[in-house]
PLY file of the C-alpha trace (Angstrom):
ply
format ascii 1.0
element vertex 130
property float x
property float y
property float z
element edge 129
property int vertex1
property int vertex2
end_header
0.00 0.02 0.01
2.82 2.45 0.87
4.28 1.85 -2.69
1.24 3.65 -4.14
1.84 6.79 -2.00
2.97 9.52 -4.38
3.00 12.51 -2.16
6.40 13.55 -0.66
4.89 14.14 2.73
4.50 11.28 5.35
1.24 9.45 5.35
0.59 10.50 8.87
1.42 13.72 10.68
4.71 13.72 12.51
6.42 16.12 14.99
8.42 17.40 11.98
5.17 18.58 10.39
3.16 19.65 13.42
3.97 22.67 15.43
4.01 22.23 19.23
0.82 23.61 20.85
-1.05 23.52 24.08
-3.53 20.76 23.07
-0.77 18.48 22.00
1.02 19.01 25.25
-2.22 18.51 27.27
-3.02 15.22 25.37
0.59 13.82 26.08
0.31 15.02 29.85
-3.18 13.37 30.16
-1.84 10.04 29.03
1.25 10.27 31.26
-0.92 11.32 34.19
-3.14 8.27 33.85
-0.09 6.06 33.94
1.39 7.84 36.89
-1.83 7.79 38.81
-2.34 4.12 38.21
1.29 3.24 39.36
1.10 5.62 42.36
-2.34 4.27 43.52
-0.87 0.74 43.32
2.08 1.76 45.39
-0.22 3.28 47.95
-2.33 0.24 48.02
0.64 -1.95 48.51
1.92 0.36 51.36
-1.48 0.21 53.12
-1.52 -3.51 52.84
1.88 -3.86 54.35
0.97 -1.32 57.02
-2.15 -3.22 57.95
-0.05 -6.51 58.36
2.99 -5.03 60.18
1.57 -1.94 61.86
4.43 0.00 60.38
4.53 2.17 57.26
7.06 0.83 54.75
9.98 3.12 53.71
8.70 5.71 56.28
12.08 7.63 56.14
11.77 7.97 52.34
8.13 9.01 52.32
8.80 11.91 54.76
12.01 13.09 53.00
12.53 15.75 50.28
12.58 12.99 47.79
9.14 11.69 49.06
7.80 15.31 48.75
8.92 15.37 45.06
7.11 12.12 44.50
4.08 13.43 46.24
4.19 16.62 44.00
4.34 14.40 40.94
1.42 12.19 42.06
-0.71 15.18 42.95
0.02 16.96 39.68
-0.84 13.78 37.78
-4.11 13.25 39.67
-5.21 16.87 39.59
-4.36 17.31 35.90
-6.11 14.16 34.99
-9.15 15.46 36.74
-9.05 18.71 34.83
-8.51 16.82 31.56
-11.60 14.76 32.24
-13.56 18.00 33.06
-12.32 19.38 29.70
-13.64 16.21 27.88
-17.12 16.96 29.50
-16.97 20.52 28.24
-15.93 19.21 24.75
-18.80 16.83 24.73
-21.10 19.78 24.93
-19.33 21.18 21.84
-17.78 24.17 23.85
-14.24 25.53 23.62
-13.33 23.60 20.48
-11.71 26.63 18.82
-7.96 25.97 18.64
-7.02 29.23 20.39
-9.42 28.64 23.13
-8.40 25.07 23.42
-4.74 25.93 23.63
-5.39 28.62 26.29
-7.54 26.17 28.35
-4.72 23.49 28.02
-2.01 25.87 29.30
-4.36 27.03 32.08
-4.99 23.48 33.19
-1.20 22.93 33.52
-0.65 26.04 35.37
-3.48 25.55 37.90
-2.59 21.84 38.37
1.19 22.92 39.13
-0.08 25.62 41.67
-2.60 23.34 43.35
-0.07 20.52 43.58
2.54 22.77 45.08
0.07 24.12 47.69
-1.10 20.64 48.61
2.45 19.32 48.74
3.56 21.98 51.05
0.47 21.61 53.38
0.82 17.82 53.52
4.59 18.05 54.03
4.02 20.23 57.03
5.79 23.41 55.74
2.92 25.59 56.71
2.17 24.02 60.19
0 1
1 2
2 3
3 4
4 5
5 6
6 7
7 8
8 9
9 10
10 11
11 12
12 13
13 14
14 15
15 16
16 17
17 18
18 19
19 20
20 21
21 22
22 23
23 24
24 25
25 26
26 27
27 28
28 29
29 30
30 31
31 32
32 33
33 34
34 35
35 36
36 37
37 38
38 39
39 40
40 41
41 42
42 43
43 44
44 45
45 46
46 47
47 48
48 49
49 50
50 51
51 52
52 53
53 54
54 55
55 56
56 57
57 58
58 59
59 60
60 61
61 62
62 63
63 64
64 65
65 66
66 67
67 68
68 69
69 70
70 71
71 72
72 73
73 74
74 75
75 76
76 77
77 78
78 79
79 80
80 81
81 82
82 83
83 84
84 85
85 86
86 87
87 88
88 89
89 90
90 91
91 92
92 93
93 94
94 95
95 96
96 97
97 98
98 99
99 100
100 101
101 102
102 103
103 104
104 105
105 106
106 107
107 108
108 109
109 110
110 111
111 112
112 113
113 114
114 115
115 116
116 117
117 118
118 119
119 120
120 121
121 122
122 123
123 124
124 125
125 126
126 127
127 128
128 129
């Protein structure tokens, strides 16, 4: 089938063709957020299971270290961003904000708000504001 292709351009769009934009970034982050959320929730479930059997939180020193705070921030960002992305799909299902400029603005806004909320929650949970 590809031998019949006479156009010099690739059959499907590629990063060399497409210009980077907010909706593309948001789509990639949404997929990555889903993977991160599932992995993190599995780790939390295993930790809770171990804590229920032993009475002690596994890797407690690591969890309450700066490295643990970074992991918490990444998990919170992924979870919050994924929630925003799902809300955006609800908006799209109504046919709203489909214009590329509005969509890109919404995408950048989702990332910014997810970063700010994740930072606030990470600092609160880590006890920086206590």
